[in-house]
C-alpha positions as CSV (number, residue, x, y, z in Angstrom):
1,M,0.0,0.0,0.0
2,N,1.2,3.5,-0.8
3,G,1.2,6.4,1.6
4,A,-2.1,7.8,0.4
5,A,-3.8,4.4,0.8
6,V,-2.4,4.1,4.3
7,L,-3.6,7.5,5.3
8,T,-7.1,6.8,3.9
9,L,-7.2,3.5,5.7
10,G,-6.2,5.2,9.0
11,L,-8.9,7.9,8.6
12,D,-11.4,5.2,7.9
13,I,-10.4,3.4,11.1
14,V,-10.8,6.5,13.2
15,T,-14.1,7.5,11.7
16,T,-15.6,4.0,11.8
17,A,-14.6,3.8,15.5
18,A,-16.3,7.1,16.1
19,I,-19.5,5.8,14.4
20,L,-19.5,2.5,16.4
21,F,-18.8,4.4,19.6
22,T,-21.8,6.7,19.0
23,V,-24.1,3.8,18.1
24,A,-23.1,1.7,21.1
25,T,-23.1,4.5,23.8
26,G,-26.9,4.4,24.4
27,L,-26.9,0.7,24.8
28,L,-23.9,0.9,27.2
29,I,-25.7,3.4,29.4
30,I,-28.8,1.2,29.8
31,F,-26.7,-1.9,30.4
32,G,-24.5,-0.2,33.0
33,V,-27.4,1.1,35.1
34,M,-30.2,-1.4,34.5
35,K,-28.1,-4.6,33.9
36,I,-30.2,-5.5,31.0
37,V,-29.5,-5.4,27.2
38,N,-32.0,-3.4,25.4
39,F,-32.6,-5.4,22.2
40,A,-35.0,-2.7,21.0
41,H,-31.8,-0.5,20.5
42,G,-31.8,-1.3,16.8
43,A,-35.4,-0.2,16.5
44,F,-34.6,3.1,18.2
45,I,-31.7,3.6,15.8
46,T,-34.2,3.1,12.9
47,L,-36.7,5.4,14.5
48,G,-34.1,8.2,14.7
49,A,-33.2,7.6,11.0
50,Y,-36.8,8.0,10.0
51,A,-37.0,11.2,12.2
52,G,-34.2,12.6,10.1
53,L,-35.9,11.5,7.0
54,V,-39.1,13.2,8.0
55,A,-37.3,16.4,8.8
56,S,-35.6,16.3,5.3
57,E,-38.9,15.7,3.5
58,L,-40.5,18.6,5.4
59,G,-37.8,20.8,4.1
60,L,-36.2,21.4,7.5
61,S,-32.5,21.9,8.0
62,P,-30.7,18.6,8.2
63,W,-29.2,19.8,11.5
64,L,-32.7,20.1,12.9
65,G,-33.2,16.4,12.2
66,L,-30.5,15.5,14.9
67,P,-32.4,16.9,17.9
68,L,-35.7,15.6,16.5
69,A,-34.2,12.1,16.3
70,F,-33.0,12.3,19.8
71,L,-36.3,13.5,21.1
72,A,-38.2,10.8,19.1
73,G,-35.9,8.1,20.6
74,A,-36.1,9.5,24.1
75,A,-39.9,9.8,24.0
76,C,-40.3,6.3,22.7
77,G,-37.8,5.0,25.3
78,A,-39.7,6.8,28.1
79,L,-42.9,5.1,27.0
80,V,-41.2,1.7,26.7
81,E,-39.6,2.0,30.2
82,R,-43.0,2.8,31.8
83,C,-45.1,0.2,30.0
84,V,-42.7,-2.6,29.2
85,V,-39.4,-2.6,31.0
86,R,-40.4,-1.4,34.5
87,P,-42.5,-4.5,35.4
88,L,-39.5,-6.6,34.4
89,Y,-36.8,-5.3,36.8
90,G,-35.1,-8.2,38.4
91,R,-36.0,-10.4,35.5
92,P,-33.3,-9.6,32.9
93,L,-34.0,-12.5,30.6
94,D,-37.6,-11.6,30.4
95,A,-36.6,-8.0,29.7
96,I,-34.3,-9.1,26.9
97,L,-37.1,-11.1,25.3
98,A,-39.6,-8.2,25.7
99,T,-37.3,-5.6,24.2
100,W,-36.4,-8.0,21.3
101,G,-40.1,-8.5,20.6
102,L,-40.7,-4.7,20.9
103,G,-38.0,-4.0,18.4
104,I,-39.8,-6.2,15.9
105,I,-43.1,-4.4,16.6
106,I,-41.5,-1.0,16.1
107,G,-40.0,-2.2,12.8
108,E,-43.3,-3.4,11.6
109,L,-45.0,-0.1,12.6
110,L,-42.4,1.9,10.7
111,T,-43.0,-0.4,7.7
112,L,-46.7,0.3,7.8
113,V,-46.1,4.1,7.9
114,F,-43.1,4.4,5.5
115,G,-43.2,1.3,3.4
116,R,-40.4,-1.2,2.8
117,E,-38.6,0.8,0.1
118,V,-35.1,2.0,0.7
119,Q,-34.9,5.8,1.1
120,F,-32.0,8.3,1.4
121,V,-31.3,11.4,3.5
122,G,-28.9,14.1,2.3
123,S,-25.8,15.0,4.3
124,P,-25.7,18.3,6.2
125,L,-22.1,18.5,5.2
126,S,-21.0,17.7,1.7
127,G,-17.7,17.6,-0.1
128,T,-14.2,16.7,1.0
129,V,-11.5,18.4,3.0
130,D,-7.8,18.2,2.5
131,V,-6.0,16.0,5.1
132,L,-2.2,15.8,4.6
133,G,-2.7,16.2,0.9
134,E,-5.5,13.7,0.5
135,A,-9.2,14.5,0.0
136,Y,-11.5,13.0,2.7
137,S,-15.2,13.2,3.4
138,V,-15.9,16.2,5.6
139,Y,-19.0,14.5,7.0
140,R,-17.1,11.4,8.2
141,L,-14.7,13.7,10.0
142,F,-17.6,15.5,11.6
143,L,-18.8,12.1,13.0
144,V,-15.5,12.0,15.0
145,V,-16.4,15.4,16.5
146,A,-20.0,14.1,17.2
147,A,-18.5,11.0,19.0
148,L,-16.3,13.2,21.1
149,I,-19.3,15.4,22.1
150,V,-21.4,12.3,23.0
151,G,-18.6,10.8,25.0
152,G,-17.6,14.0,26.7
153,G,-21.2,14.9,27.5
154,F,-21.8,11.4,29.0
155,A,-18.6,11.7,31.1
156,W,-19.7,15.1,32.3
157,L,-23.1,13.9,33.1
158,L,-21.8,11.1,35.3
159,G,-19.0,13.0,36.9
160,A,-20.4,16.6,37.4
161,T,-24.1,16.4,38.0
162,R,-26.4,15.2,40.8
163,L,-28.0,12.8,38.3
164,G,-24.6,11.4,37.5
165,L,-23.9,10.9,41.2
166,A,-27.2,9.1,41.7
167,T,-26.6,7.0,38.6
168,R,-23.1,5.9,39.8
169,A,-24.6,5.1,43.2
170,V,-27.2,2.9,41.6
171,I,-24.6,1.2,39.4
172,M,-22.3,0.4,42.4
173,N,-25.0,-0.7,44.9
174,E,-28.6,-0.1,44.3
175,D,-29.8,-1.3,47.7
176,L,-27.4,1.1,49.4
177,A,-28.5,3.9,47.1
178,R,-32.1,3.3,48.0
179,G,-31.2,3.4,51.6
180,L,-29.6,6.8,51.1
181,G,-32.9,8.1,49.7
182,I,-32.0,7.9,45.9
183,N,-35.0,7.2,43.8
184,A,-33.6,4.3,41.8
185,G,-36.8,4.0,39.7
186,W,-36.4,7.6,38.5
187,V,-32.7,7.0,37.7
188,R,-33.7,4.0,35.6
189,F,-36.4,5.9,33.8
190,I,-34.0,8.8,33.0
191,T,-31.3,6.3,32.0
192,F,-33.5,4.3,29.6
193,S,-34.9,7.5,28.0
194,L,-31.4,9.0,27.6
195,G,-30.0,5.8,26.1
196,S,-32.9,5.5,23.7
197,G,-32.5,9.1,22.7
198,L,-28.8,8.5,22.0
199,A,-29.8,5.6,19.8
200,G,-32.2,7.8,17.9
201,L,-29.4,10.4,17.5
202,A,-27.0,7.8,16.2
203,G,-29.6,6.7,13.7
204,A,-29.9,10.2,12.3
205,L,-26.1,10.6,12.2
206,I,-25.4,7.4,10.2
207,T,-28.2,7.8,7.6
208,P,-26.2,10.1,5.3
209,L,-23.6,7.3,5.0
210,S,-26.2,4.6,4.2
211,S,-29.8,4.2,3.5
212,V,-33.0,4.2,5.5
213,D,-35.2,1.1,5.7
214,P,-37.2,-0.6,8.5
215,N,-34.4,-3.1,9.1
216,M,-31.4,-0.8,9.0
217,G,-30.9,-1.0,12.8
218,V,-30.4,-4.8,13.0
219,P,-26.7,-5.0,11.9
220,W,-25.9,-1.9,14.1
221,L,-27.6,-3.6,17.1
222,L,-25.5,-6.7,16.6
223,N,-22.2,-4.8,16.5
224,A,-23.2,-2.5,19.4
225,F,-24.2,-5.5,21.5
226,M,-20.9,-7.2,21.0
227,L,-19.0,-4.0,21.8
228,V,-20.9,-3.5,25.0
229,M,-20.3,-7.1,26.0
230,V,-16.6,-6.7,25.8
231,S,-16.8,-3.2,27.5
232,G,-18.9,-4.0,30.5
233,A,-20.2,-0.7,31.8
234,S,-17.0,1.3,31.0
235,L,-17.0,4.2,28.6
236,G,-13.3,4.0,28.2
237,A,-13.4,0.3,27.5
238,L,-16.1,1.0,24.9
239,L,-13.8,3.5,23.2
240,A,-11.0,1.0,23.1
241,A,-13.2,-1.7,21.8
242,S,-14.6,0.6,19.1
243,V,-11.1,1.5,17.9
244,L,-9.6,-2.0,18.0
245,L,-12.5,-4.1,16.7
246,G,-13.8,-1.4,14.4
247,G,-10.2,-0.9,13.1
248,A,-10.0,-4.7,12.4
249,Q,-13.3,-4.5,10.6
250,V,-12.0,-1.7,8.3
251,V,-8.7,-3.5,7.6
252,I,-10.4,-6.8,6.7
253,S,-13.1,-5.1,4.6
254,S,-10.4,-3.2,2.7
255,L,-7.8,-5.9,2.2
256,A,-9.9,-9.0,2.1
257,S,-13.7,-8.8,1.7
258,P,-16.5,-6.6,2.9
259,I,-18.5,-9.7,3.8
260,L,-15.7,-11.0,6.1
261,G,-15.4,-7.5,7.4
262,G,-19.0,-7.4,8.4
263,L,-18.4,-10.5,10.6
264,T,-15.2,-9.2,12.2
265,I,-16.6,-7.5,15.3
266,V,-18.8,-10.4,16.2
267,V,-16.1,-13.0,15.7
268,L,-13.3,-11.1,17.5
269,A,-15.6,-10.1,20.4
270,A,-16.6,-13.7,20.9
271,L,-13.0,-14.9,20.8
272,L,-12.0,-12.1,23.2
273,L,-14.7,-13.0,25.7
274,R,-13.6,-16.6,25.5
275,V,-10.1,-15.7,26.5
276,R,-10.8,-12.7,28.7
277,P,-14.4,-12.9,30.1
278,K,-14.3,-9.2,31.2
279,G,-13.2,-8.1,27.8
280,F,-11.6,-4.6,27.8
281,A,-13.1,-3.7,31.2
282,R,-10.7,-3.7,34.2
């Protein structure tokens, strides 16, 4: 490979890691606090993508589609937590099955409203920018900034707010947190809504790079699930997993086959968990 190809490959690794990190953060938040895997995460990603599509079709600014996608995901997540997930606290397997079925239902409802055809959303940033003499997509570079904002905002929320303090208390010892007067149910509600909102935001962010259809969230759910499993509840571990496993995906897709690349994260995560059950988490 020449220098230009190596530079492009490196930029692809960085931007792909940023995309994976953004997609998986909402799932990580819910898993860290509630100790359940939200298998409706892919449906919330799809919901956010369609929110961006609706904003585009209404002639609104593409940037406005991002907060709309977050609000759509958060509102749906709030409803799901109240009506579906809350009665299943303490029954993680039942919660997984319920959210899996819910994801299917949301996908079918989106199909009824929007149809099965593939649709496209324009990018809010078009064109390329010069990076060390090579032209590279300005929107993919923007996604790195978006990932930093999401990760930084999450770290600030956990470390510098009362909600973050309560959340960390619930993560560490829920019974003790309740004894200290923390409303664990309210923390769970906020957490699930926030995680769902981030999934919706991720859906809107990735649509300019792909297409929108009722099943678009499924492959993203699978990759996000494996990344969270090797990360535990650690945001830093999630970042490391996104860089290493996402980088491996890019390399294999570029040098071997995109089909093999699509399996890379799942296979490597499974092997890592076999050798190191805690994955990248300390």
